[in-house]
N, C-alpha and C positions, 0 to 999 in steps of 0.2 A: 258228360266233361266240359259241354259248356253252361250248363247248372252248379258245377263245382266251383268254377272259374270264377263264374257269376257273386257264388257264395263268398268266396274266399277276396274279392276286390271290395266288395260290401263291408267283411271283416277288417281289413286295412283301411279303407276309408274312415270306418269310424273309429280303430287304433289311433288313427293319425288324428283327428279329430280332438280326442280324450286327451292325448300327448301335448294336442299345440292349446291347450283351454288352462287358461290360469286356473291355480291352483285356491279355490273360497278363501280368502283370513275370516271368514263369519263362521264361530263356533256353532254347531247343533244345536246346544245347551248349555249351558250355565245356573248355576243355581236355581235349578226347577226349569226356568226360563226358556220358552220350546220358541227353535227359530221356524215363522210362516214361510217355506221354502216357496209359496206363488207368490210374495213379495219381493224376492231378492230382486235387485236392479243391480247392475254392474257396467262397466265402461273403462274405456283409455283415453276417454277426451277429459282435459282438465275443465270442458266446461260443462260436464256434466255433474261435477262435484260443483262448482262455484262459476257460473254465466259471467259473473262479473270479474273479478281476478282469477278467472283462466291464465292471464300470463304472467300473474305471481307465482302460482299453482308450481309453471312451467321454471322458471327461475330456481323453486327449493328443489325440486327434478323428481316431479309427480311423476306417478305410475300406474297407478287406474283405483278406480273408484268402485265402493261397494256400498248396497243399504238394504237393510230387512227391519221386519217388524218380528219383534218378540212377547210370547205372549206368557199369560201365567196368573191363574184364578182371575180371570176374566179382568188383567191389565193387563195392559200394553206399552211397550217400548220402543221406540225407535232407532235403531241405528247404523250409524255412516262413518264410514272406513274409508281412507284416503291413504294410499301407500306411495310414500316415496321410496328414492335412492337408497337415502342413511337414515340413520336417528336423527343428523346435521338438519337435514333437509323437513322431519317433521316436527324438531322443536324449532327453527324456523317459523313453520307457517304455524304453531301453537303460540307466538310470541305473536307474529302477524293478527290473530283472530279474537286474542284473549283481551279482555277490557278492563279497564282499572276497577270498576265497579263488583265487578266477580270477588267471590270468596275464596281463599286457597284451599284445595281439599286433598288426601292423600290417595291418590291413586292413579296407576300407573307410572310414571316416571317425571309427569306433571300434572296437574291437574286445575281446574277453576270450575266454579259453577254460579250461577246465575239463574233464580227458583229453579225451574222443572227444568234446565237445560245445564247438560255439563260436557267440559272441551276436557282432554286429556290425549297425551301423546302417550306412545309406549314403543321403545325401540323406535323404529323406523314407517311407525303406524299412525295418524291421527284419529281421535275417533271423538265424535258431535253425538251426544245423548239424547234422546227427549221423554223424559220422562212422562208418562199421564199422571202420575199419582207419585208426591215423594213421601217418603215412610222412612221409617230407623232402618230400615234393611237395605235401603238405597244404595250408600256408601259401598255395602259389603257385596252387593251384587254387582256394581260396575267393578270392584276388585277383581271377581272372582271372572268377570269378562275381560279382564284386561290380564290376569295367567292365563286365561286358556286364550291368549289370541301369539302368534309366532311372533319368533322373534329373530332380529338378523343378525349374522353372527360375524365372527371376530372385528375389523376396522371399521365396517358398517353400522355399528351400534355404538361406534363412540360419538358423544357428544360435542360440541366444539367450544375447547377450550378457554377463549377471548372471553365467554362472557363471566369467568372467576375472576379478572380482571377490571370488571366494572365493579366502581365503588357501594358498598350497598347503604353506606347511613347518609337519608335524608332522601333516597331513594324513592318514589313514589312505588308501592305496586301494583305490579302488572304493567307497566309502561317502555320497558325495556324490550327493542325489537331488533332483532338479527336478519340483517339483510343479505343477501348474497349478489342483487342484480338490480339495476336502475331503477324499471318499473317500482318494485317493493319501495327504492329510498326514493321517489317521485310520490307516492300514492300516501306514506306514513310523512310526510310533510318533513325532511332533512333536511335543515338550512343548508348543509354542502351538495352544490350539484352534482350528479353524477357525471358530467364532464370532468370534473375537478379529479372526484374520485378515480374515476379510471381505473372503472369493472376489466380493463382486458389486463390488468397486469396483475388479477387474482387475489386481490383482498377481501376480507369480511370484516362487516361491522357490525357494531349493538349501536343503535340511540333510544337514548332514557333522557326519563321529565325528572328533576330534583326540586324539592323543596327550597327555598330561601330566605333568607328576611324581608327581602324586597317581593316576595311573588314566586312564582317556577321560573325554574332553567333548564339546561337542555344542556347533554353531554355526547359526542358523535367520537366513540372510539373504535377508529380502524384499524387493522391489521395487516401490514404490507410482507409480501414474500420472504424479504431483506431490510437490513436499516437502512442501505443507501437509495432503495425504493420511496422508504420512508422520508426518509433526510430530503430527497428532490421533491415530494409531495407536499409537506409540510413547508417549504420556500413559495411554493404555488398557491397554496391557500393564504398564507401571510400576503399574495401578492396582490391576490383574486380581489380585495377588497366587496368581501362580501357584504348585502344589504342588512341582514339580520344583524349585526352588532350592536355594541363592541363585542369582539370575540375573543379569549383568550385562547393562545396554543400551546402545545407539549410536544415534546419526542421524547417517546423512551426506546431505546432497540426500534426494533421494525413499527409500535406501533407511535400513531400521533392520535392524538389528541386534541377537540376541542369543545370549550364550554359557551355559552351563550347565553341572553335572556335576561329576564332581572334578578341581576343578582350583582351583590358589590361585590369591588374587584378584590378582595381578601378573599372573600368565600368561595369565589372562583379559582381563585391560586389557592387556596385546601384543597379545593376538590381536585386540581388539577396533580398535585400532591400526592394524592392518594392512590394515583395510577402510577404504580412502577413495572418494569418489563421486569423477568427474573426469566432466567435463561437454565434451560434444564442443562447441566454437563456430568457426562458419564466419562469415567477411566476408562480406557480401553488400553491402554501402555500400560506395563508394568514399569513399576516405581523400583525394584532393586531385581536383581536376579533371579532367575527360576532355578532351580535346584536341576530341578530333570532334564534342563538345557548342558549341562556340565558334562562332557564328553568322558573327564575323568573317573566322574560319580559312576558313568555310565558303564568305562571298563572295568572299575573296582567291584560294580553289582556282576559283574558278565564270571570272572574270578568267584566273587563268593558262591555263587549257583554252581560254578562247576563244584566248588570244595564238597558243600552243600549234597551234590549228584553221587559225588567218589564216596564220601561218608554211608550213605544210605546204601549203596552197590555194598561197600564192605560190610557193612549190616549183616546186607541181605546172604552174602556169601557165605558169613563164617557161620550164620544161624543156620544153610541150606546144607553147609558142607559138615558142621559138629552134627547136627541132629544125623545124617549118615554115618559119620564116623561113630558114633553113640549106637547107633541099630545094628551095626554091625558086630560091634564089641559083646552088648547085649544078647542079640540073636543072632547068632554065624550062620550064613547059610541058609537063612531062611526067609528075610527082609529083601535084603539085598545079594547078590551074585550066584543064586542061586544055581548050580548045577544044571537043571533041565531049562533055563533061561537063557546059558550060554552057551550059545550055536558058533558050528568052525564052518565056514564055507571054505570046499572044497574044489579045486578046478581039475580035474582028472585030464588033464593036455598031453596023456602018453594015446 
């Protein structure tokens, strides 16, 4: 009995550990590349992914980290994957690490490369790949890896819409930074301090660099939950006397835009004018009466249904009765009302 109990407890312990262990995001193989399971490392501490920028990863919603070595035909590929709460976090971390000198690549939901290093994100995963040798098939191999990675579902897979409000004209490639907290704001050198942005109000922010006729300019685009909060923050920005001026400000709905740097006033105003908030309006009220809501139409429909039922009943009645009468005339006492089928029940009550 004790032996059976020991086996049962061991089974439950192993099953519980297996259930509690997070599922691996690294595929066993892709495009002929095989994962060396002895090299796999994982952890939930952001310092295991990046010791220096662990607080930044926390702001982006870091969940866990996993790394491993893939091998094919004597070559190696080092893969590091950071998982975030949603695709917004992975996108933000990608913009934090990507550098302007990198080349754009068509991998996952966004990618950039710098020689043997490729950085890309797919859904809520940020992938850092280091190749031993770059070949003509490296892009196809990494696209196969991206396709083998799991994807977040529902709203967790949605990317931030604020990036669509950022002007693209004169934008320096891979300089836009999506920011969700004060640590990333400070480390990226955004000219507006976190105390003025006030992250307790739930803003999202994009900081980007632009070319101008005088040199380089900076745009800080902040989205607040409501236009009222944005208006209050704009007054605070204008009254703060920021040192990296002159600053040019604009508010459009819940968006607050600031431009500063080596840029003429006319170009700064033109850059501000290219940011405009467009609200998505959904009509959920009927513009005219719905015929289905008219009680008169309902009553007319009921009487029409009754009429149809009566007509169908009459047709079937005439058909059944006509067949019976016709059969009795053609085959008297053979089909219906045969003598042997007619019985009289007597009650002998005497």
